[in-house]
C-alpha positions as a Markdown table, in Angstrom:
| # | Residue | x | y | z |
|---|---|---|---|---|
| 1 | Unk | 0.0 | 0.0 | 0.0 |
| 2 | Unk | 1.4 | 3.4 | -0.9 |
| 3 | Unk | 1.7 | 6.3 | 1.5 |
| 4 | Unk | -1.2 | 8.1 | -0.2 |
| 5 | Unk | -3.4 | 5.0 | 0.0 |
| 6 | Unk | -2.6 | 4.6 | 3.7 |
| 7 | Unk | -3.6 | 8.2 | 4.4 |
| 8 | Unk | -6.9 | 7.7 | 2.6 |
| 9 | Unk | -7.5 | 4.5 | 4.5 |
| 10 | Unk | -6.7 | 6.2 | 7.8 |
| 11 | Unk | -9.2 | 9.1 | 7.0 |
| 12 | Unk | -11.9 | 6.5 | 6.2 |
| 13 | Unk | -11.2 | 4.5 | 9.3 |
| 14 | Unk | -11.3 | 7.7 | 11.4 |
| 15 | Unk | -14.8 | 8.3 | 10.2 |
| 16 | Unk | -15.8 | 4.6 | 10.7 |
| 17 | Unk | -14.4 | 4.5 | 14.3 |
| 18 | Unk | -14.8 | 8.2 | 15.1 |
| 19 | Unk | -11.2 | 8.5 | 16.1 |
| 20 | Unk | -10.0 | 12.0 | 15.1 |
| 21 | Unk | -6.4 | 11.1 | 15.8 |
| 22 | Unk | -6.3 | 8.9 | 12.7 |
| 23 | Unk | -6.8 | 12.1 | 10.7 |
| 24 | Unk | -4.8 | 14.6 | 12.8 |
| 25 | Unk | -1.6 | 12.6 | 12.5 |
| 26 | Unk | -1.6 | 13.2 | 8.8 |
| 27 | Unk | -2.2 | 16.9 | 8.7 |
| 28 | Unk | 0.4 | 19.4 | 7.6 |
| 29 | Unk | 0.6 | 22.6 | 9.7 |
| 30 | Unk | -0.6 | 24.5 | 6.5 |
| 31 | Unk | -3.8 | 22.4 | 6.3 |
| 32 | Unk | -7.0 | 24.2 | 5.3 |
| 33 | Unk | -10.5 | 22.7 | 5.5 |
| 34 | Unk | -13.6 | 23.8 | 3.6 |
| 35 | Unk | -17.1 | 22.5 | 3.9 |
| 36 | Unk | -20.5 | 23.5 | 2.6 |
| 37 | Unk | -21.7 | 23.2 | 6.2 |
| 38 | Unk | -19.0 | 25.3 | 7.8 |
| 39 | Unk | -19.2 | 29.1 | 7.1 |
| 40 | Unk | -15.4 | 29.8 | 7.0 |
| 41 | Unk | -12.3 | 27.9 | 6.1 |
| 42 | Unk | -10.7 | 26.2 | 9.0 |
| 43 | Unk | -6.9 | 26.2 | 9.5 |
| 44 | Unk | -4.9 | 23.4 | 11.1 |
| 45 | Unk | -5.7 | 24.3 | 14.7 |
| 46 | Unk | -9.3 | 25.1 | 14.2 |
| 47 | Unk | -9.9 | 21.9 | 12.2 |
| 48 | Unk | -8.3 | 19.8 | 15.0 |
| 49 | Unk | -10.7 | 21.3 | 17.5 |
| 50 | Unk | -13.6 | 21.0 | 15.1 |
| 51 | Unk | -13.1 | 17.3 | 14.1 |
| 52 | Unk | -12.6 | 16.2 | 17.7 |
| 53 | Unk | -15.8 | 17.9 | 18.8 |
| 54 | Unk | -17.7 | 16.7 | 15.7 |
| 55 | Unk | -16.7 | 13.0 | 16.4 |
| 56 | Unk | -17.6 | 13.3 | 20.0 |
| 57 | Unk | -21.0 | 14.7 | 19.1 |
| 58 | Unk | -21.6 | 11.9 | 16.6 |
| 59 | Unk | -20.7 | 9.3 | 19.2 |
| 60 | Unk | -23.3 | 10.8 | 21.6 |
| 61 | Unk | -26.1 | 11.3 | 19.0 |
| 62 | Unk | -26.0 | 8.6 | 16.4 |
| 63 | Unk | -24.3 | 5.5 | 15.1 |
| 64 | Unk | -22.0 | 7.4 | 12.8 |
| 65 | Unk | -21.9 | 7.5 | 9.0 |
| 66 | Unk | -21.5 | 4.8 | 6.5 |
| 67 | Unk | -18.1 | 5.2 | 4.9 |
| 68 | Unk | -16.7 | 4.1 | 1.5 |
| 69 | Unk | -13.5 | 4.9 | -0.5 |
| 70 | Unk | -14.4 | 5.3 | -4.1 |
| 71 | Unk | -12.4 | 6.3 | -7.3 |
| 72 | Unk | -12.2 | 10.0 | -8.0 |
| 73 | Unk | -10.9 | 11.0 | -11.4 |
| 74 | Unk | -10.7 | 14.7 | -10.4 |
| 75 | Unk | -8.5 | 14.2 | -7.4 |
| 76 | Unk | -4.7 | 14.0 | -7.4 |
| 77 | Unk | -5.1 | 11.1 | -5.0 |
| 78 | Unk | -7.3 | 9.2 | -7.4 |
| 79 | Unk | -9.7 | 8.4 | -4.5 |
| 80 | Unk | -12.2 | 10.1 | -2.2 |
| 81 | Unk | -14.3 | 9.2 | 0.8 |
| 82 | Unk | -18.1 | 9.0 | 0.6 |
| 83 | Unk | -19.9 | 9.6 | 3.9 |
| 84 | Unk | -23.6 | 9.1 | 4.4 |
| 85 | Unk | -25.1 | 9.9 | 7.8 |
| 86 | Unk | -28.3 | 8.0 | 7.5 |
| 87 | Unk | -30.3 | 6.0 | 5.0 |
| 88 | Unk | -32.4 | 9.1 | 4.0 |
| 89 | Unk | -29.5 | 11.6 | 3.8 |
| 90 | Unk | -27.7 | 12.4 | 0.6 |
| 91 | Unk | -24.0 | 11.3 | 0.5 |
| 92 | Unk | -21.3 | 13.8 | 0.9 |
| 93 | Unk | -17.8 | 13.6 | -0.5 |
| 94 | Unk | -14.6 | 14.2 | 1.3 |
| 95 | Unk | -11.6 | 15.0 | -0.9 |
| 96 | Unk | -8.1 | 15.5 | 0.4 |
| 97 | Unk | -5.0 | 16.9 | -1.2 |
| 98 | Unk | -1.6 | 15.5 | -0.2 |
| 99 | Unk | 1.7 | 17.2 | -0.6 |
| 100 | Unk | 5.1 | 15.8 | 0.6 |
| 101 | Unk | 3.3 | 13.0 | 2.5 |
| 102 | Unk | 1.0 | 15.3 | 4.5 |
| 103 | Unk | -2.6 | 16.4 | 4.0 |
| 104 | Unk | -2.7 | 20.1 | 3.1 |
| 105 | Unk | -6.3 | 20.5 | 2.1 |
| 106 | Unk | -9.7 | 18.9 | 2.9 |
| 107 | Unk | -13.0 | 19.6 | 1.2 |
| 108 | Unk | -16.4 | 18.2 | 2.2 |
| 109 | Unk | -19.2 | 18.8 | -0.3 |
| 110 | Unk | -22.4 | 17.2 | -1.7 |
| 111 | Unk | -20.9 | 16.9 | -5.3 |
């Protein structure tokens, strides 16, 4: 498994197990996160706080999302993560950008 594939696997497993540390260990200090559900971009420190709280909230309020890794012809990684909170919810797509073995960008969107 390549380093990129391992990072994507760790991100997917983080969502499956709601263990934020599986994501955090791969973030570059220049990391920026954008989401259609978050009003402003989050930098490295803000994202760490955000994802830890988000996962704790999910643990308390639901069973967590279904998670799949799927091909992504638009991503440099060639793969993305599909998250679906419940049977009735539309899926959302988590794309990451990796540079020099670290994740520098994360985008969560519905398309």
